N, C-alpha and C positions, 0 to 999 in steps of 0.2 A: 505495500499501498504507499501510494506515494508522502503520506502523511498521517497520523495515526496519533490517538491516546490509547494508554494502556494502562487498566486499572487492576489493581492486582489484592486479592484478600488471601488473607493469610490466618492464621490459626492460631489458639491460645498459646502455643510455644513458638511462637512468630514463625513458622514455615509457611512457604506459599500452600494455598488449598484450591486456589483458582486465581483465573484470570479473566478479561474481555479486552478486545481490540477494539476500535470503532475510529473511524475517519467522520470528525467533526463536520467537515466539508460538506460529505454527499451523506452523511448518515448512514455509509454502509457498515455493517456490525460482523466483520471477518471472521471471528475466533472468540467465544466462550468455551471453557475449559474449567471443570469444575471436579476435583478428586471425587472417584467413586462412594468413599469412605465419607464424604460430606452431602453427597444428592439428599435433596428433600427437607435439608435443613435450614435452608433459606438464602446460602452463598449464591445461589444463581441468579435469585431473585432481586437480591443486592446489588450484584453485578450489573443485570441488566438497567435497572435502578440509574445506577453511574455512568452507563451509556445511554440512558436517557437524557440525563443532566448535561452529557457532551454535546448531546444532539438532539434539544429539545422538540424541534418540528418534526421529528420522525426517524424511525429507521428501518433499514431494508437489509435481510439476509436471505443465503441459500442454505437450505438442510437437505441432505441426501432422503428421496421421498420413501426409504425404507425405514428410516429411523423414527419410529412410531412413538419413541420415549422422548425425543429432541422435539416434535413436533408439535407434542403433548403440553410440554413444556412451554414452549413459546406462545400457543394460545393460551396457557393458563396466564402467560403475561400482558396479554391483549393484541399478540400477533393474527395477522390472518394472510391466510393465501392469496395470492394475488396472480399466481401464473406460474409455470414450469419451466425449466432450463436445464442445463449439462453442465457439470462441472468440468471447466477446461483443462484440470489437472488427471481427473483421473476416469474422466468418460461417462461418470455415475449420472442417473437422472435425479434432478432435484428440482423442489418445491422453493417458490421465491414467496417468501415471508415478508409482510409490513408491519410495523405499529407507525399510527399517525394518532396524537391527542386525540382526533376529531373524527377516527374511524367509527363506525357504528359497531358494536359488539355482535349483531347479527350475522355480519359479513363472514362468511366460512370458505373451506375450500369445496 
């Protein structure tokens, strides 16, 4: 990414338990990673919150279309499927998802 902000989540012992990478100029959320032993503990939601703070007008991302767990997470965080694409690195089918502060909660894939 030409420019990005990286937000890091630290555990109680100070170790990294997650991070998110977002380009505030475009709103593209390139990566979000949370250590599996911290899933469903609010870390991912906190990182999405940081990304929203960096790009308050909206966020967009691509997620592999067979990653139901991640798609469910993004939906719970207010993202909506807006299209499909292909990952240029892996060739995998992806779902393009978007969060906008004014998106209707009824919009779905």
